[in-house]
N, CA, C and O of each residue as an XYZ file, in Angstrom:
280
protein
N      -4.379     80.819    -69.800
C      -4.449     82.039    -69.464
C      -5.609     82.861    -68.996
O      -6.756     82.417    -68.946
N      -5.309     83.930    -68.696
C      -5.210     84.668    -68.268
C      -5.853     86.119    -68.760
O      -5.131     86.880    -69.404
N      -7.529     86.571    -68.377
C      -6.981     88.243    -68.867
C      -7.081     89.623    -67.741
O      -7.861     89.794    -66.805
N      -6.303     90.234    -68.098
C      -5.864     91.314    -67.310
C      -6.449     92.710    -67.620
O      -6.730     92.927    -68.799
N      -6.699     93.818    -66.585
C      -7.146     94.723    -67.845
C      -5.467     95.803    -67.620
O      -4.588     95.723    -66.762
N      -5.673     97.015    -69.194
C      -4.565     97.648    -69.274
C      -4.867     99.144    -69.238
O      -5.874     99.420    -69.891
N      -4.219    100.277    -68.605
C      -4.741    101.587    -68.564
C      -3.655    102.222    -69.174
O      -2.491    102.083    -68.799
N      -4.066    103.000    -70.223
C      -2.845    103.949    -71.226
C      -3.125    105.063    -71.121
O      -4.218    105.546    -70.824
N      -1.631    105.846    -71.487
C      -1.488    107.393    -71.106
C      -0.884    107.657    -71.673
O       0.245    107.714    -71.186
N      -0.990    108.000    -72.956
C      -0.129    108.865    -73.561
C       0.746    110.122    -73.057
O       0.331    111.092    -72.424
N       2.120    109.853    -73.516
C       2.810    110.947    -72.841
C       2.980    111.805    -73.969
O       2.000    111.875    -74.710
N       4.054    112.519    -74.301
C       4.280    112.919    -75.400
C       4.623    112.569    -76.633
O       4.299    113.182    -77.650
N       5.323    111.524    -76.576
C       6.096    110.745    -78.185
C       5.340    109.905    -77.732
O       4.387    109.642    -78.466
N       5.433    109.048    -76.212
C       5.209    107.476    -76.501
C       3.603    107.435    -75.099
O       2.947    108.315    -74.542
N       3.596    106.100    -75.072
C       2.550    105.664    -74.231
C       2.616    104.621    -73.204
O       3.025    103.480    -73.415
N       2.102    105.164    -71.845
C       2.614    104.287    -70.739
C       1.057    103.550    -70.463
O      -0.138    103.818    -70.586
N       1.933    102.468    -70.017
C       0.667    100.889    -69.779
C       0.448    100.815    -68.425
O       1.562    100.732    -67.908
N      -0.289    100.804    -67.694
C      -0.569     99.990    -66.242
C      -1.275     99.012    -66.378
O      -2.117     99.066    -67.275
N      -1.216     98.202    -65.828
C      -1.958     96.664    -64.953
C      -2.328     96.715    -63.845
O      -1.439     96.742    -62.994
N      -4.040     96.756    -63.286
C      -4.173     98.284    -62.552
C      -4.677     96.803    -61.418
O      -4.732     97.204    -60.255
N      -4.919     95.754    -61.502
C      -4.585     94.899    -60.496
C      -3.291     93.865    -60.171
O      -3.324     92.824    -59.515
N      -2.232     94.443    -60.792
C      -1.305     93.722    -59.531
C       0.119     95.441    -60.628
O       1.267     95.043    -60.827
N      -0.167     96.821    -61.071
C       0.164     97.199    -60.453
C       1.422     97.273    -61.968
O       1.789     98.424    -62.204
N       1.902     96.404    -62.711
C       2.688     96.760    -63.662
C       2.690     97.338    -64.077
O       1.777     98.093    -63.741
N       3.612     97.933    -65.388
C       3.947     99.745    -66.141
C       4.623     98.890    -67.187
O       4.964     97.710    -67.103
N       4.782    100.012    -68.513
C       5.671     99.426    -69.128
C       5.200    100.647    -70.331
O       3.989    100.823    -70.465
N       6.019    101.355    -71.068
C       6.035    101.934    -72.186
C       6.757    101.869    -73.700
O       7.935    101.725    -74.025
N       5.786    102.001    -74.317
C       5.905    101.945    -75.621
C       6.016    103.153    -76.760
O       5.608    104.256    -76.397
N       6.443    103.047    -77.867
C       6.072    103.945    -78.965
C       4.663    103.695    -80.063
O       4.430    103.879    -81.257
N       4.107    103.301    -79.158
C       2.533    102.531    -80.143
C       1.788    102.162    -79.448
O       2.270    101.896    -78.347
N       0.304    101.920    -79.580
C      -0.626    101.361    -78.358
C      -0.112     99.549    -78.804
O       0.063     98.836    -77.816
N       0.099     98.900    -80.144
C       0.841     97.693    -79.959
C       1.452     97.543    -79.245
O       1.275     96.741    -78.328
N       2.984     98.701    -79.493
C       3.724     98.413    -78.231
C       3.602     98.799    -76.870
O       4.422     98.467    -76.014
N       2.700     99.423    -76.674
C       3.106     99.377    -74.980
C       2.376     98.121    -73.885
O       2.505     97.584    -72.785
N       1.128     98.162    -75.739
C       0.528     96.457    -74.797
C       0.895     95.396    -74.937
O       0.465     94.359    -74.434
N       1.823     95.578    -75.715
C       2.898     94.140    -76.092
C       4.019     94.172    -74.859
O       4.475     93.239    -74.198
N       4.213     95.191    -74.818
C       5.681     95.391    -74.085
C       5.073     94.892    -72.678
O       5.800     94.043    -72.162
N       3.710     95.262    -71.790
C       3.009     95.270    -70.635
C       2.560     92.973    -70.672
O       2.411     92.076    -69.841
N       2.545     93.092    -71.849
C       2.721     91.310    -71.610
C       2.970     90.775    -70.914
O       2.543     90.295    -69.864
N       4.469     90.841    -72.010
C       5.970     90.429    -71.048
C       6.062     90.051    -69.943
O       6.142     88.966    -69.367
N       6.031     91.798    -69.515
C       6.215     92.016    -68.258
C       5.268     91.965    -67.487
O       5.351     92.679    -66.487
N       4.173     91.205    -67.648
C       3.369     90.508    -66.861
C       3.459     89.651    -66.573
O       3.117     89.173    -65.491
N       4.387     88.733    -68.217
C       4.100     87.875    -67.718
C       5.834     87.245    -66.756
O       6.126     86.116    -66.363
N       6.348     88.097    -66.705
C       7.664     87.620    -65.908
C       7.352     88.003    -64.574
O       7.909     87.336    -63.702
N       6.661     88.838    -64.239
C       5.792     89.871    -63.091
C       5.422     87.934    -62.552
O       5.921     87.373    -61.576
N       4.587     87.413    -63.403
C       3.120     86.327    -63.210
C       4.398     85.287    -62.902
O       4.113     84.267    -62.275
N       5.854     85.496    -63.327
C       6.722     83.835    -63.206
C       7.047     83.782    -61.780
O       6.870     82.892    -60.948
N       7.571     84.965    -61.697
C       8.023     85.089    -60.211
C       6.996     85.519    -58.981
O       7.455     85.390    -57.846
N       5.578     86.044    -59.122
C       5.367     86.138    -57.990
C       3.134     86.074    -58.959
O       2.315     86.779    -59.548
N       3.316     84.913    -58.504
C       2.017     84.577    -58.899
C       0.612     85.219    -58.240
O       0.693     85.360    -57.020
N      -0.637     85.623    -58.829
C      -1.275     86.266    -57.904
C      -3.097     85.541    -58.097
O      -3.949     85.076    -58.855
N      -2.790     85.872    -56.954
C      -4.659     84.524    -56.985
C      -5.837     85.138    -58.019
O      -6.044     86.351    -58.049
N      -6.430     84.400    -58.684
C      -7.263     84.628    -59.876
C      -8.718     85.542    -58.686
O      -9.265     85.204    -57.637
N      -8.829     86.686    -59.545
C      -9.856     87.785    -58.992
C     -10.172     88.097    -59.711
O      -9.737     87.742    -60.806
N     -11.225     89.045    -59.552
C     -12.903     89.206    -60.680
C     -11.486     90.587    -60.811
O     -10.654     91.173    -60.119
N     -12.047     90.493    -62.309
C     -12.275     91.688    -62.396
C     -12.295     93.183    -62.750
O     -13.422     93.491    -63.137
N     -11.839     93.737    -62.752
C     -12.240     95.299    -62.158
C     -12.627     95.868    -62.749
O     -12.051     95.784    -63.834
N     -13.585     96.713    -62.754
C     -15.209     97.027    -63.262
C     -13.791     98.727    -63.796
O     -12.791     98.454    -63.132
N     -13.595     99.595    -64.318
C     -13.137    100.869    -65.098
C     -13.660    101.945    -65.776
O     -13.399    102.109    -66.968
N     -14.137    102.451    -65.362
C     -15.502    103.680    -65.997
C     -15.233    105.247    -66.082
O     -14.967    106.300    -65.504
N     -15.471    104.663    -67.092
C     -14.496    106.806    -66.831
C     -15.776    107.749    -66.832
O     -16.752    107.178    -67.319
N     -15.937    108.621    -66.547
C     -16.083    109.803    -66.978
C     -16.190    111.291    -66.800
O     -15.632    111.649    -65.764
N     -16.890    112.548    -67.684
C     -16.529    113.547    -67.496
C     -16.865    114.087    -66.814
O     -17.951    113.792    -66.317
N     -16.022    115.406    -66.290
C     -15.950    116.689    -65.081
C     -15.666    118.196    -66.821
O     -15.029    118.185    -67.874
N     -16.541    119.133    -66.145
C     -16.161    120.184    -66.580
C     -15.312    120.919    -66.301
O     -15.529    121.572    -65.281
N     -14.246    121.124    -66.881
C     -13.264    121.562    -66.054
C     -13.216    123.153    -65.632
O     -13.419    124.147    -66.329
N     -12.863    123.031    -64.196
C     -12.870    124.682    -63.575
C     -14.303    124.637    -63.170
O     -14.903    125.701    -63.015
N     -14.957    123.393    -62.969
C     -16.416    123.122    -62.406
C     -16.227    124.187    -60.415
O     -15.503    123.877    -59.469
N     -16.970    125.080    -60.511
C     -17.238    124.878    -59.160
C     -18.139    124.181    -58.342
O     -18.944    123.471    -58.945
N     -18.220    124.213    -56.810
C     -19.416    123.695    -56.051
C     -20.662    122.894    -57.486
O     -21.735    122.387    -57.159
């Protein structure tokens, strides 16, 4: 069993999920569905293209003021 990160993006009426470690993506109508779809995509990907054990990425978030200059 391996653990991977998922980055989710909200589209107009659906979600896109990406695994930053390998670049696998998927989509779904809900957060639960998109994560389940990404998990399935990752299992299929790893069956064909095993990846080395790596450290988990650190994915920080930060805020910026829109329209800020210099």
